N, C-alpha and C positions, 0 to 999 in steps of 0.2 A: 469413469467414475471419479468425480472431483471431490476433494476434501472440503467439508463444510466448516470444520474447526481445525485449523493448523495447530500442531502440538510442538513444532520446532524441529530440530535435527538431532538424530541419534546416530552416532558413528558416522557422521557426515551425510546422512540420508534424511531427506525431508519426510516427516511423518504427520499424517492428519487423520481425522475421522469424519465419516459421512453421517449426516443426521439420522440415518436409519440405525446406527449403532445404539442410539438411545432407546429404540423399540426393543431390540434384542437384549440389551442390557437389563431393561425393566422386566422382560419376560423371564430371564434367567433368575434375577434376584427375587422376583415375586414367586416364581415356581419353587424355588428353594425355601424361601421364608414362609410361604403359606401353604406348601405341599409337602415336599419330601422331608424337611427337617422336623416339623411338628408331627408328621405321621410316624416317622421312625423313632423320634425321641420326644414324646409328649410331656407336658408338665412344665416346660420352660416359659419365660416371659416372651411376649411378642417382640419386644425391643431386642432381645438377644437373637431371636430367629432372624429378624431384619438385619442386624448387624452382620451376622455370619453370612447371610445371603448376599448382602452388598459387597462384603470383602471377597467372597468366593467369585462373584461376577467380575470384579476388577481384576483379580489374579487370572481369571480365564482370559481376559482381553490382553493382559501382559503376555500370556502364553502365545496368543495369536500373533502378537507383535514380534515375539522371539522367533516364531516360525518364519514370518515374512522378512525379518532382518537377516536371517540366515541365508535366504535366497539372495538378498541384496548384497551382502558381503561376499558371498561366493561368486556372484555375477561380476562384481567389480574386480575381483582377483583374477577373473578369466577374461578381462578386457571388455566387458559388456557394461555400458553406461546404464545408470539407474536414475529414473526421474524422481520417484517418490513411492511412499507406502501409504495406502489408504485402507483403513478398517471400515467395514461397512456391514450391512444386514446379514450377509451370508458368509462372513469371515473376513479375509483380508486380501489385498491385491498389491503385488509389487510390479510397478510399471517400469519396463526397461526400454532403453532407446534403440538398441540394436539387437539382432539375433545373435545367438551363440556362434562362435567361429567354427566349431566342429562338434561332432556327436559326443566326444568325451566331455567337453565343457557343458553341453546341454544336459548330459547325465548328472554331472556334479551339481549344477544350478538347480535342477529339478529335485534330485534325490535328497538334498540337504534339509528341505523343509519337513517332510515326513520323518526324517531321522531325528530332527530336533524335537518334534512333537512326541515321538516314541521315547526319547530320553527323558523328556519332561514327565511323561506318564509314569515311567519307572521311578523317577525321583519323587513324585507325589505319592506313589504307592509305598515307597520306603518311608517317606515322612509319616504317612498314615500309620504304618506299622509301629514306628518309634514312638509316635504320640500315644498310640493305644497302649504300648508297653509301659510308658511313663504315666499311665492313668490320667491323660489330659482330657479335657472336656469332650464328651461324646459328639457334640455339635461341631467342634473343630476338626475331630477325626473324620466325621461325615463329610465336611467340606473338602478335606484332603482326598478322600476316596473319590468324591465326585470329580475333582480335578484330574485325578489319575485316570478315571475311566474315560472322561471327555477328551483328554489329550491322546490316549491310545486310540479312541474311536476316530479322532481327527486324523491321525497318522494312517490308520487303515483305509479310511474313506478316501483321503487324498492320494493314496497309492493305487487306487483303481486305475487301470490303463485306459483312460478315456479323457479326451480334452474337454474342458480346459483344466482339469485337475492336474496335480503334479505327476500322477501316474500317466496321464496323457503325454506329458513332456517326456517321461521315461520311454513310453512307447515310441514316440517320435524319434528319440535318440537312437533306439534300437533299429527302427526302420531305416533311418537315415544311414546308420553304420552299415546295415546289411545291404541296402540298395544303392547307397551313394547319392540319392536324390532327396534333398531336403524338402522340396515342395511336395513330392509324392508322399513323403513321410508325414507332412503336415495334414495332407488330405486323409491319410489313413487314420491318424489320431482323431481327426475331426469326425470322421464317420463313426468311429468307436464311441466318441462322446455323445453323438446323436442317439445311437442305439441304447447306450446306458441311461441317457436322460429319459427316453421314452419308456424304458422299463420302470424307472422310478415313478414317472407320472402314472403308469398303469397300476403299479402296486399301491401308490398313494390313494388313487381314486377308488380302488377295490376296497382298501382298508376303511375308507371313509363311508362308502356307500353300503357295504355289507357288514362292517363291523362298528359303524357309528364312532369311529375313532377320529377325533379332530387332528391328531398327529399326522393322519394320512394326508390332510391338506397341505401341511408343512412339507411332507416328503414329495408331494406332487409339485409344490412350488419350486423346491430345489431341482427336481427333475426338469421342470420347464426352463429354469435358468440354464441348466447344463445344455439343453437342446439349443437354446438361442445362442449361447456363447460358442458352442461347438460349430453351429451353422456359420457364425461370423468368422470363425477361424478357417472353415472351409472356403468361404468366399475370399478371404484374404489370401489363401494359398492359390486359388484360381487366378486372382488378380495379379499376384506376383509372377505366375507363370505367363500371363499375357504380357507383362512388362519386362520379361527377361531380355537382357541385352540393351535395354534403354537406359541412358544415363540421365542424371539430374540436369545437365546442361541442355539436353534435347527437349526437356519438358518445362523448365523454369521460365518465369517472365523476366526478360532481359531489360536492362537499363531501368531499374525501378525508381520511382520518385522517392527521394530521401529528404530528410529534414536535418539541419544543423543542431547539434546538442545545445547550443546557446540560444536558439530561437525561442521567443516567448510563446506561451500558449495562445495569447491573443492573436499574434501574427499567424500562428499555425491555423487557427479556426477561421481567421478572416481572409488569409491569403492562399495558403497551400490547398486547403479544401475546395476553394473556388476553381482550382486548376486540375483537381484530380478527384476521382470517384472511389478511391480505395478506402478501406477501413482500417488499415494498419500500414505503418511507414517505418522503414529502417532509420535509425538515428545515427548520424556520422559525426565524427570529430573533425572539424575543418582544420587542415594543416596550414601553418603560417606561410610555407613555401608554395602553397597551392597544390594542385593535383587532386586525385581522388581521395575523399576523406576516409578515415578508418572507421568501420562500423563499431558502435559501442552499445547498441541496444535496439529495442523496438518499441514504438508507441502506438496506441490504438486511439481511434476517435472516441471511443467510450470513455477511456481514461482521461483524455483531454477535456471532455465534456463535464467531467465530475469536479473540475477545478472551479471554485466559486468565482463569479464574475469579477469581483473586486480584487482577486488575486491573480488573474490571468496575465496581467502586464508584467508582474514581477516573477512569475514562475516560468522556468524553462523546461525544454523537452528532457534535459538531463535529469531534472528533479522528478519527473513523473514517468519516465520510460521504464520498460522492463529491461534490466541489465543484460548485457550479452552473455553473462554466465548462466542466466536463467532462460536464455533463448536458444532454440535449436539451430545448429549450424551444420552445413554440409559443404563438400567440395563439388566443383562442376563435374568431375569424372566419376563421382560415386554412383554405383548402380541404383537406379530409382527404386528397384524392388527392395533393396536394403534399407532405404530411407522411409518406406511406407509406414513402419510401426511408429514413427515419430509424428506423422501427420494426423491431426485431429481437427474437428470443426472448431471454429472460433478464430477471430482476427488475431489474438495473441499467440496462436499456435503456428503462425507462418514460419517457414524455415528460410534463414538467410543463407545464400550461397556465397561463399567467400573463397577467394583464390589469392595466395601471397599477401594476405592481410587486407585485400581490397574486395569490396562488395561488387559482385558481378550479376546478381539476380536474386529473385525471391520465388520460392516454391510454395504453392497453396494447394488445397484439395481440388480446387476448380482447374488448376493446371494439369493435375493427374487425370481428372475426369476427361479433360479435352484430349489428352494423349491416348487414353483408353479408347475414346470414340474413334480417333484416327486409326489406331491399330486394328480395332474391330472391323471398321469399314474396309481396311486393306485385306483382312482375312476373308471377308465375305465377297469382295470384288477384287481379287488380285490382278495386278497388272502383269501381262506376259513378260517373263524374264526379269521381273522386278522383285521387290522384297517379299511379296505375298506368294511368289512362285518358288521361293527357296533360293533365290539368287543372292 
């Protein structure tokens, strides 16, 4: 899930929103302004209903952001890198670069989100009580009550022990601690997520078909999303099991084609691309004394092509590249299974493999697919006494 609109950084974490947030924001604001508020408190102006509905919707998304920021902050404190936070149609997602190092860290990272939502729910409930005691506007009190209820509901729902919910991560931490096998724990949490998702799909369809409740379709949609996400986590666990014991060095593409940071876009498009069919290239800083250049970023064919023709001669790779700080980096000896969460489709998502400050390779999804094919073939047709025979 990629952010459509970046919002900048909060506490050092990149934050953005997906375009689908506009849909759910409009549904919440309209539902409050045209439904709950006038039904419970008739006689006010439509402008006031709309204002309270909009403010409540904004505060709700701030609550979601607080939930996700809690995950990100605790993850970083436990040595887990965080890519970004994206708010979207069904809530928020914190994308991490690596897995938790142990069950305790997994427990802390997963559990802090529902805890923050629960605390926020209690805080809004207290605020509603205080506002009511001070005879504040009934619409403002109603907004605070709604925020209290939705945050508590969010905490309870996320605590359900089913992947990809936070509760699924808690279940995974428990299974990992009890059995000592992280991959088996991932598979167990994924199966729980699939079961829970199908239950929601069934309940939603039943509610819609027999009760004519359109909310049932929303419940079925959430259930379907959970099924798909849990299935993806299950596939990820099985893939990690296949790749157990394989290093990044065994899988990466060696001796990648690089481009100097000072190379112009025109030279890149007219020369380098004639000699290579790649869509992404590591950018290196050429050293005065010679030798291998230090990697400083990654440039894609798409980004180079976006430079206007009249500016290609004066624009260098350093000006259009994706900086190294925003590029995924791995070491040759890193377990491939641990790097998998960082691999995503797209030229800009390549992983640079660096050793002692020197670029030694590039890892892409196609490299992993090739390795999976080799390992699968070996498992199906093991050579006597070889790897497939347990040697």
